C-alpha positions, 0 to 999 in steps of 0.5 A: 499500500502506497500514496500517490499524487495524481501525474498529468502527461500531455501525450499528443496535439493536433498537428497541421498537414501543411501541403493541405493547407497550402492547397487551400490557401491557393484555392482561396486566393491567398497563397502567401498567407501566413501566421504568427501562431505559436502553435499549430493548435492556435494556427488552426483555430485562426484558420478555421475562423478566418475561412468563415469570413474569408478574411485572411487579407482585404479583398477576398470578401468584398465586405472585408476591407481590413483584418486583424494581424497576428494570431494572438489579436485574432484569437483574442478577439475570438474569446472575447465574442464568444465564437467558441466553435472555432477553437473546437478543431484542435484536440489535445491528449492527456494521460492522467496517472496515479489518479482515483476512481473519485476522479474519474467518476467525476471526469467522465461527466464531462462527455461533449468534445472528448474521448477517454480510455481507461485501465480496466480492473476486469483485466489488471489484476490488483495486487498492491493498492495505492491512493491520493491522500487528501489533505483533511485525512493528512491533517488529522493523526486519528484519521490518517490512522484509519485511512491508512488501516483501512486501505492496508486491510483492502490490500490484503483482502485482494492478496487473500482472494488471490490465494484462495482461488489460485489465480496464479496458476489459473490457465484460462484467462477467461477464468482469470478475467472473471476473478479479477473483475470479482475481486475488484468489487471490494477495492476502494473507489479511491484506488489509484488508477490511469485513464487517458482523456482527449478533448478540444480547446473549448471543452478543456477551457470549460472543465478548467473553469469548472474543475479549478473552482473551489467548490470542486473535489480536492483531487481534480481541482489538483489535476486540472491546475497541473493541465492549466499550467501546461496548456497556458505555457504551450497555447498562450493565445487561447488560455492567456486570458485567465487570472489565477488565485489561489483558494485552500492551497490550490489554484482557481483558474477564472477568465471573464470569457467563461463558457465560450 
């Protein structure tokens, strides 16, 4: 049995196919258009926004006599006016490791604009348990004793069940799977696990706002504070409008452009 801290890994993001983009720009009549976007994802947002009004340069659309120059200004205006569909195009791929099933039960409530793949306890047998230690438990000696001893006992239960059914010597994988599935029913919801989570920028902004709020559960606040730090540095033109305030030892990430 051990206590763990949630870990966030950004493992993938949208990349532009430059040949395809050049082909489109030639088709629309703006072969020399370029962007100073700091990432492909932010550039893609700009492209998708500009194609709506054919605003790559003045004159492509007779109604457009001037255009906003620069990715930062362009996306800043998108956020200001709430043109959120533009930022749905890029997708980020995260892996959240050593998070609890408390966390994943909260996370899967955010379905729109996401994809999820979670470690299966029907296939992955438990032999050692690990869990996140909430602050209120950590700060109380009696609470720590109850919390720790309960987790240790539940770990012993997994080991004892494995011995009773001699699962290590079971030859049929189908039987192993059924036993593993049965054993997990006495595992705690606070058990550490891993989940892959993919989302678009619009969804991510919403989840960061919801899940760093002081009213959100502690562990999910901790995770999405880490997520925000990653994306604010990597995609400043999409996440640069946020302000951060520390509440109860964790960041509260807020913006005046909510629910873009």
